[in-house]
N, C-alpha and C positions, 0 to 999 in steps of 0.2 A: 815230830816230838823231839825235843832236845835231849841230849844224853843226860842220864841221871833222873829224868822225869819219871815219877812213879804213879801218876794219876790214872793210868790205864790198868793198874793191878787191882784185883779184887781184895776185899778185906781178908779173905782166907789166905791169899798169896802173901799179903803183908805180914800176917801173923806167923806164917811159915818162915818167912825170911827173918823175922825178929827172933824166933826160936832157934833157928840155925846159927844166926850171928851170936846169940848168947852162948851157945854151946862152944863156938870157936873162942870167944872171949874167956870162957872158963878154962880153956886149955892154954891160955897165955898168948893168943894171937891179938894183935893190936885192934882197936875198935874199927879203924878205917879198913883194914884188911879183912876183918870178920864180916863187915857189911858187904864188901866187894864179893867175897866168896859166897855169902848167903844169897845175894841176888843172882849170881851166876848159877847157883844150884837151882833156884826157883825157875829161872829161864830154861835151864836144861830139862827139868822135870815137866814143866807146864807149857813150854813153847812161847813164853812171853806173856804180856798182859792180856787178860781175858775180858776186861770191862768193855762196854760198848765203844766202838771206834777202834778197838784193838791195836796191836802194834804192827799188824801186817806180816807177822813172821810165818804164819801158816796160811795155806791157800785151801779153799774148799773145792773138793773134787766131785 
């Protein structure tokens, strides 16, 4: 999966990232930085993309 690829994220994760990015933009952060921070937050909270095929970030035990 190329960097920046968002196809493995669920709709809920995408909505969460949009909401987080909007909050940062409201605080005066640039759009590009807000997007970067938002996706970093989603990855930290959810462990990456959850759609079938996944990002491979978590292993099943």
